[in-house]
C-alpha positions as CSV (number, residue, x, y, z in Angstrom):
1,M,79.5,111.2,81.2
2,T,79.0,108.2,82.2
3,L,82.5,106.5,83.3
4,L,83.2,109.7,84.9
5,F,80.8,109.0,87.7
6,R,81.1,105.0,87.9
7,R,81.2,103.8,91.3
8,K,83.1,100.8,92.9
9,S,81.6,98.5,95.2
10,I,82.6,97.9,98.4
11,S,83.2,94.1,97.0
12,E,85.1,95.1,94.3
13,A,87.2,97.0,96.8
14,T,87.7,94.6,99.0
15,E,88.5,92.0,96.6
16,L,91.0,93.9,94.9
17,A,93.2,94.1,97.8
18,E,93.0,90.4,98.4
19,L,95.0,89.7,95.4
20,K,98.3,88.1,96.0
21,E,100.0,90.7,93.9
22,Y,98.8,93.9,96.4
23,K,98.3,91.8,99.3
24,L,100.0,94.1,101.9
25,R,101.2,92.4,105.1
26,R,98.8,93.4,108.3
27,D,101.3,94.2,111.5
28,L,99.6,97.4,112.9
29,N,98.0,96.6,116.7
30,L,95.5,99.2,118.2
31,L,98.3,101.0,120.0
32,E,100.6,101.5,117.3
33,L,97.7,103.1,115.2
34,F,97.0,105.4,118.4
35,F,100.3,106.7,117.9
36,L,100.1,107.2,114.6
37,V,97.5,109.3,115.1
38,I,99.3,111.3,117.7
39,G,102.7,111.5,115.5
40,A,100.8,112.1,112.7
41,T,98.6,115.5,114.0
42,I,101.2,116.2,116.9
43,G,103.8,119.2,115.4
44,A,105.5,121.5,117.2
45,G,102.0,124.0,116.0
46,I,101.0,122.9,119.4
47,F,103.6,125.1,121.4
48,V,102.9,128.1,118.3
49,L,99.0,128.0,117.2
50,P,97.9,128.4,121.2
51,G,99.9,132.2,121.4
52,V,99.0,133.4,117.8
53,A,95.3,132.4,118.5
54,A,94.9,134.0,121.9
55,A,97.0,137.4,121.4
56,K,95.2,138.2,117.6
57,Y,92.1,136.3,118.1
58,S,90.3,134.7,121.3
59,G,92.3,136.0,124.1
60,P,92.0,133.0,127.1
61,A,89.1,132.1,125.2
62,V,91.1,130.0,122.9
63,S,91.1,126.8,124.9
64,I,87.2,127.4,123.2
65,S,88.5,127.8,119.7
66,F,90.4,124.7,120.3
67,F,87.5,122.9,121.7
68,L,85.3,124.2,118.2
69,G,88.4,123.1,116.3
70,G,88.3,119.6,117.7
71,L,84.5,119.1,117.5
72,V,84.1,119.5,114.0
73,C,87.8,118.1,113.5
74,I,85.6,115.2,115.4
75,C,82.7,115.5,113.1
76,V,84.2,114.7,110.2
77,G,86.5,111.8,111.8
78,L,83.8,110.2,112.8
79,C,83.1,109.7,109.2
80,Y,86.3,108.2,108.0
81,V,85.3,105.7,111.0
82,E,82.2,104.8,109.3
83,F,83.7,104.3,105.7
84,A,87.1,102.5,107.5
85,S,85.1,100.0,109.6
86,M,82.8,98.8,106.5
87,V,86.1,99.1,103.4
88,P,89.2,98.4,105.3
89,V,91.6,99.3,102.7
90,A,94.3,101.5,101.7
91,G,93.4,104.6,100.0
92,S,91.2,107.0,102.6
93,A,89.2,109.7,101.3
94,Y,90.0,108.7,98.0
95,T,88.7,105.6,98.2
96,Y,85.6,106.7,100.2
97,A,84.7,109.2,97.6
98,Y,85.2,105.8,94.9
99,L,82.4,104.0,96.8
100,A,80.1,107.0,97.4
101,L,80.5,110.0,94.8
102,G,82.2,108.7,91.2
103,E,85.0,108.4,89.8
104,I,85.7,111.8,88.8
105,F,85.4,112.7,92.7
106,A,87.4,110.2,93.9
107,W,90.3,110.6,91.3
108,I,89.7,115.2,92.7
109,V,90.4,113.6,95.8
110,G,92.8,111.2,95.3
111,W,94.7,114.2,93.5
112,D,94.4,116.6,96.2
113,L,95.9,113.9,98.9
114,L,98.9,113.3,96.8
115,F,99.7,116.8,96.7
116,E,99.0,117.8,100.5
117,F,100.8,114.6,101.9
118,T,103.7,115.0,100.0
119,A,103.8,119.0,100.1
120,G,103.2,118.6,104.1
121,T,106.6,116.3,104.1
122,S,108.3,118.9,102.5
123,T,106.7,121.9,104.8
124,V,107.5,119.8,107.7
125,S,111.1,119.0,106.8
126,V,111.7,122.4,106.7
127,G,110.5,123.2,109.8
128,W,112.3,120.5,111.7
129,S,115.4,121.9,109.7
130,G,115.0,125.0,111.8
131,Y,114.5,123.5,115.0
132,F,117.2,121.0,114.8
133,V,120.0,123.9,114.0
134,E,118.3,125.8,116.7
135,F,118.8,122.8,119.2
136,L,122.1,122.1,118.1
137,R,123.2,126.0,118.0
138,G,122.4,125.9,122.0
139,F,125.6,122.8,122.1
140,G,127.8,125.8,120.3
141,I,127.6,123.9,116.9
142,H,126.7,126.8,114.6
143,L,125.8,124.9,110.8
144,P,126.3,127.9,107.9
145,K,123.2,129.2,106.3
146,M,124.3,128.2,102.9
147,I,123.7,124.8,103.6
148,T,120.4,125.0,106.3
149,T,118.2,126.8,103.8
150,D,117.0,127.1,100.6
151,I,117.9,129.6,97.9
152,A,115.6,131.9,98.2
153,H,116.8,132.8,101.4
154,G,120.4,133.3,101.3
155,G,121.3,129.4,101.2
156,F,121.9,126.9,99.1
157,I,120.8,123.6,100.4
158,N,118.6,123.0,103.3
159,A,121.0,119.7,104.5
160,P,119.0,118.6,107.3
161,A,115.6,118.5,105.4
162,I,117.3,116.0,103.1
163,I,118.8,114.1,106.0
164,A,115.1,113.9,107.8
165,I,113.7,113.0,105.0
166,L,116.1,110.0,104.1
167,L,115.3,108.9,107.3
168,V,111.8,108.7,107.1
169,T,112.3,107.3,103.8
170,Y,114.2,104.1,105.4
171,I,112.5,103.8,107.9
172,V,109.3,103.9,105.5
173,Y,110.3,101.7,103.1
174,S,111.8,99.0,105.6
175,G,108.1,98.0,106.2
176,I,104.6,99.0,108.1
177,R,106.0,97.3,111.1
178,E,109.4,99.1,111.8
179,A,107.5,102.8,110.9
180,G,104.6,101.5,113.6
181,K,106.8,100.8,116.1
182,I,109.5,103.7,115.8
183,N,106.7,106.1,115.7
184,A,105.1,105.0,118.7
185,Y,108.5,105.3,120.1
186,L,109.2,108.9,119.2
187,S,105.6,110.1,119.5
188,L,105.8,109.5,123.2
189,G,108.7,111.0,123.5
190,K,106.8,113.9,122.2
191,L,104.1,113.2,124.8
192,C,106.5,113.0,127.6
193,A,108.3,116.4,126.9
194,L,104.7,118.0,126.8
195,A,104.2,116.9,130.0
196,L,107.0,118.1,131.6
197,F,106.5,121.1,130.1
198,L,103.0,121.6,131.9
199,V,104.5,120.6,135.3
200,L,106.5,123.4,134.9
201,A,104.1,125.5,134.1
202,I,101.2,124.7,135.5
203,P,103.0,126.2,139.2
204,F,102.9,129.7,138.0
205,I,99.5,129.8,136.4
206,K,97.4,133.3,137.5
207,P,93.9,133.3,137.6
208,V,93.9,137.0,136.7
209,N,95.5,136.9,133.0
210,W,92.3,134.7,132.3
211,H,90.2,138.2,132.6
212,P,88.5,139.5,130.8
213,F,87.8,136.3,129.2
214,L,86.9,136.9,125.8
215,P,88.3,140.3,124.4
216,F,87.6,139.9,121.0
217,G,83.9,138.3,121.9
218,W,82.6,135.1,120.1
219,K,83.6,136.4,116.7
220,G,87.3,136.4,117.7
221,V,86.6,132.8,119.2
222,M,85.1,131.4,115.8
223,T,88.3,132.8,114.0
224,G,90.7,131.4,116.1
225,A,88.4,128.6,115.8
226,A,89.0,128.8,111.9
227,L,93.1,129.4,112.6
228,T,93.4,126.3,115.7
229,F,91.2,123.7,113.1
230,F,94.6,123.5,111.0
231,A,96.3,121.7,114.2
232,F,94.3,118.7,113.9
233,T,94.9,118.0,110.4
234,G,97.1,114.8,109.6
235,F,94.9,111.9,111.5
236,D,92.8,111.2,108.9
237,G,96.3,109.5,107.5
238,V,96.0,105.8,109.7
239,T,93.1,105.4,107.5
240,T,95.2,105.2,104.4
241,V,96.9,101.8,106.5
242,T,93.9,100.5,106.9
243,E,94.8,97.7,105.3
244,E,97.9,97.0,107.0
245,T,96.0,96.8,110.2
246,K,95.8,93.1,111.5
247,N,92.0,94.3,113.2
248,P,90.8,97.6,111.1
249,Q,87.2,97.2,111.6
250,R,87.9,97.2,115.2
251,D,91.1,98.9,115.8
252,V,90.7,101.8,113.5
253,P,87.5,103.5,114.7
254,I,89.0,102.9,118.1
255,A,92.5,104.5,117.5
256,L,91.1,107.5,115.6
257,V,88.4,108.4,118.2
258,S,90.3,108.3,120.8
259,G,93.4,109.5,119.2
260,L,91.0,112.7,118.5
261,G,89.8,113.1,122.0
262,F,93.3,112.9,123.3
263,I,94.6,115.6,121.3
264,T,91.6,117.9,121.8
265,I,91.8,117.6,125.1
266,L,95.8,118.1,124.6
267,Y,95.8,121.7,123.0
268,I,92.4,122.8,125.7
269,V,94.9,121.9,128.2
270,V,98.0,123.8,126.3
271,S,96.3,126.5,125.5
272,A,94.9,127.3,128.8
273,V,98.2,126.7,130.7
274,L,99.9,128.9,128.2
275,T,97.3,132.1,129.2
276,G,97.5,131.2,132.5
277,V,100.6,132.0,133.0
278,V,101.6,134.6,130.3
279,P,99.1,137.5,129.7
280,Y,97.5,137.0,125.8
281,T,98.7,140.4,124.5
282,K,102.2,139.1,125.2
283,L,101.3,135.9,123.3
284,D,102.4,137.0,120.0
285,V,105.5,135.6,119.5
286,P,107.4,133.2,117.2
287,D,107.6,130.6,120.2
288,P,104.7,131.4,122.8
289,A,105.4,128.5,124.9
290,A,109.6,128.9,124.9
291,F,108.2,132.2,126.5
292,A,106.5,131.6,128.9
293,L,109.0,129.5,130.4
294,V,111.2,132.1,130.2
295,S,108.9,134.4,132.5
296,I,109.2,131.8,135.1
297,G,112.6,132.0,135.3
298,K,112.8,128.4,133.4
299,S,115.3,129.6,130.7
300,W,116.6,126.1,130.1
301,G,113.4,124.9,128.8
302,G,113.7,126.4,125.5
303,G,115.3,122.8,125.2
304,I,112.3,120.7,126.2
305,I,110.7,122.7,123.5
306,A,113.3,121.9,120.9
307,I,113.3,118.7,122.0
308,A,109.2,118.1,121.9
309,A,109.4,119.7,118.5
310,I,112.2,117.6,116.7
311,F,110.2,114.5,118.2
312,G,107.3,115.9,117.3
313,L,107.8,117.2,113.6
314,F,109.7,113.9,112.7
315,T,106.7,111.9,113.3
316,V,104.7,114.4,111.7
317,M,106.7,113.8,108.4
318,M,106.4,110.0,108.8
319,G,102.6,110.1,108.8
320,N,102.4,112.8,105.6
321,G,104.7,110.8,103.6
322,L,103.5,107.0,104.6
323,S,99.6,108.3,104.1
324,A,100.6,109.9,100.7
325,T,102.2,106.7,99.7
326,R,99.2,104.4,100.2
327,I,97.1,106.9,98.1
328,L,99.5,106.5,94.9
329,F,99.2,103.1,95.6
330,A,95.6,102.6,95.6
331,M,95.3,104.9,92.9
332,S,97.4,103.0,90.6
333,R,96.3,99.8,92.2
334,D,92.9,101.0,90.4
335,G,94.7,101.7,87.2
336,L,93.8,105.7,87.7
337,L,97.5,105.9,87.5
338,P,100.6,103.7,85.7
339,P,100.7,99.7,87.5
340,I,104.3,100.7,88.6
341,F,103.3,102.7,91.1
342,A,101.3,99.5,92.9
343,R,104.2,97.0,92.8
344,V,104.6,95.4,96.4
345,H,107.9,95.0,97.9
346,K,108.0,90.7,97.7
347,T,109.0,90.5,101.6
348,R,108.4,93.4,103.0
349,R,104.8,94.1,101.2
350,T,105.0,97.6,101.4
351,P,104.1,99.9,98.1
352,Y,108.1,100.2,97.7
353,I,108.1,102.4,94.3
354,A,105.0,104.6,95.4
355,T,107.4,105.4,98.4
356,L,110.4,106.1,96.7
357,I,109.0,108.3,94.6
358,I,106.7,110.4,97.2
359,F,110.2,111.0,98.8
360,S,111.8,111.9,96.2
361,V,109.8,114.5,95.2
362,A,109.1,115.6,99.0
363,L,113.5,115.5,99.1
364,I,113.2,118.4,96.4
365,G,111.0,120.3,97.9
366,G,112.5,120.0,101.4
367,G,116.1,120.4,100.3
368,F,115.9,123.3,97.6
369,L,112.3,125.1,97.5
370,S,110.9,128.1,99.1
371,I,107.6,126.1,100.3
372,G,105.8,128.6,102.6
373,E,103.2,129.0,100.1
374,L,102.4,125.2,99.1
375,A,101.1,125.0,102.9
376,E,98.4,126.6,102.0
377,L,97.9,124.4,99.6
378,A,98.1,121.8,101.8
379,N,95.7,123.0,103.4
380,I,92.3,123.4,100.7
381,G,93.8,119.9,99.7
382,G,92.8,118.6,103.7
383,L,90.0,120.5,103.8
384,T,88.0,119.5,100.2
385,A,88.8,115.9,101.6
386,F,87.3,116.1,104.8
387,T,84.3,117.8,103.2
388,L,83.8,115.1,100.3
389,T,84.3,112.6,102.7
390,A,81.7,113.9,105.3
391,I,79.2,114.2,102.2
392,S,79.9,110.6,101.0
393,T,79.1,109.6,104.2
394,L,75.7,110.6,104.3
395,V,75.2,109.7,100.1
396,M,76.2,105.9,101.2
397,R,73.5,106.1,103.7
398,Y,70.8,107.1,101.4
399,S,72.0,105.0,98.2
400,Q,73.2,101.5,100.7
401,P,71.8,101.8,103.5
402,A,71.8,98.1,104.3
403,A,75.8,98.3,103.6
404,R,77.4,96.0,106.7
405,R,78.6,99.0,109.1
406,P,81.0,97.5,112.0
407,F,80.8,101.3,113.0
408,K,77.9,103.6,112.6
409,V,78.5,107.6,113.0
410,P,75.8,108.9,115.6
411,A,73.1,111.4,114.4
412,I,74.8,111.4,111.1
413,W,71.9,113.6,110.2
414,V,73.8,116.6,112.6
415,V,77.5,115.3,112.5
416,A,77.7,115.1,108.8
417,P,76.4,118.3,108.0
418,L,78.1,119.6,110.7
419,G,81.8,118.3,109.9
420,T,80.2,119.8,105.9
421,V,79.6,123.0,106.9
422,G,82.6,123.3,108.6
423,G,85.2,121.9,105.7
424,I,83.4,124.4,103.6
425,A,83.9,127.5,106.0
426,L,86.9,127.0,106.9
427,I,88.5,126.7,102.8
428,S,86.5,130.4,102.4
429,S,88.9,131.2,104.6
430,L,91.9,130.8,103.0
431,P,93.1,133.1,100.7
432,P,92.1,134.2,97.1
433,I,95.8,132.9,96.0
434,T,95.6,129.9,97.0
435,F,92.5,128.8,95.0
436,I,94.2,129.8,91.7
437,R,97.2,128.1,92.7
438,F,94.7,124.9,93.7
439,G,92.8,125.3,90.3
440,I,95.9,125.1,88.1
441,W,97.1,122.1,90.3
442,M,93.1,120.6,89.6
443,V,93.9,121.6,86.0
444,I,96.9,119.4,85.7
445,G,95.4,116.4,87.3
446,L,92.3,116.3,85.0
447,V,94.6,116.3,81.8
448,I,96.2,113.3,83.7
449,Y,93.1,111.6,84.2
450,F,91.4,112.7,81.1
451,S,94.4,111.0,78.6
452,Y,95.5,108.2,81.0
453,G,93.3,107.7,84.3
454,R,89.9,107.4,82.5
455,K,91.5,105.3,79.9
456,Y,92.4,102.5,82.1
457,S,90.5,102.4,85.0
458,K,89.6,99.0,86.2
459,A,86.1,100.4,87.3
460,D,85.6,99.8,83.4
461,I,85.8,96.3,84.0
462,G,82.3,94.4,83.8
463,G,80.6,97.8,83.6
């Protein structure tokens, strides 16, 4: 039983990362880290969620819903920042749970994150495919359904999704420097498209559309906040590449906090503009942003939305896949999974075997499977990691008060509990079937842990 709760020390984690065979190249700078947060978080949801949340739950107060969702996310993000500054190695919430709660909790979080990020890559590739097909259709190019959707939806293979994953695989395999720069350029393009949308829409705002401001009351605002929270997921991926950052103890905290703050403000502005241009009662449509542009006579604006979504989803794919490979690498390096996944390329200094494995699985999901249900499983995995990271921060403050912390969460006994309660509340809002599927996934993971990881864990060495 003691072995289940054995913990890694901060020195053990950092020393293992410095071994030559596991040494990753430190290439990422502050700007690239900032765009990794932007790229991994802002996808097509920025154009969809505000409309759905406004029409069904929050009304014009959807901007408050985004503020509250962002506030909970920032509370959790601050906990990630404290850990990232303490122990600047790959692994994110998996490593943090290992330090604070013990090996079994680390395994649960790591196993969760592997699914979250890999399934997320597959899911997003299908969304990217849909926007790409529609974009081509605007130019009179019609791809047959047989090669643009899965068997469950009347097709055979989703070729655009496969091509997108292959492109992302090549970029991530090439090296962290290349991935960081390409992500930054694409994220900048996405932000430019978003800025153009705002420039076109803001002059047509009618303040009367913001009345009544709280048609569903505060209960609706809170329900909307639970929905909008998922628009913030992905930011934690930046802590999986801490080991590949030039100055991690300074740059990761700055990038994560500034990135989350920027994203929260952007979501609030976009939702306020949408509900100001179009009455909230009319926003329950698949593409509310494009609908808003059509309503003001900018029918060609759908192209702007498509470009932003194509850029946005590609960077989300890259962020998810990159994070999954680093989690797999960290778990393998710790001995919980076979050592082959921790092999580092001699020249690129990236975990190339882990990269090929993760993206191969994602490719199968994106190309051949109907994965709408997997998205809910990805959500519960991410929320579990968020909640345990907030708890881990409190545990470390109590168990290791003297540990060096370049960044400390302010008002920790308020911020961390808020992040914990917020995470638990959002988990409880998921449908019951999600918990059944999640339980099955965890059983599979625990079988692997007890048959392999517990036996070969490097935390065993020296006690």
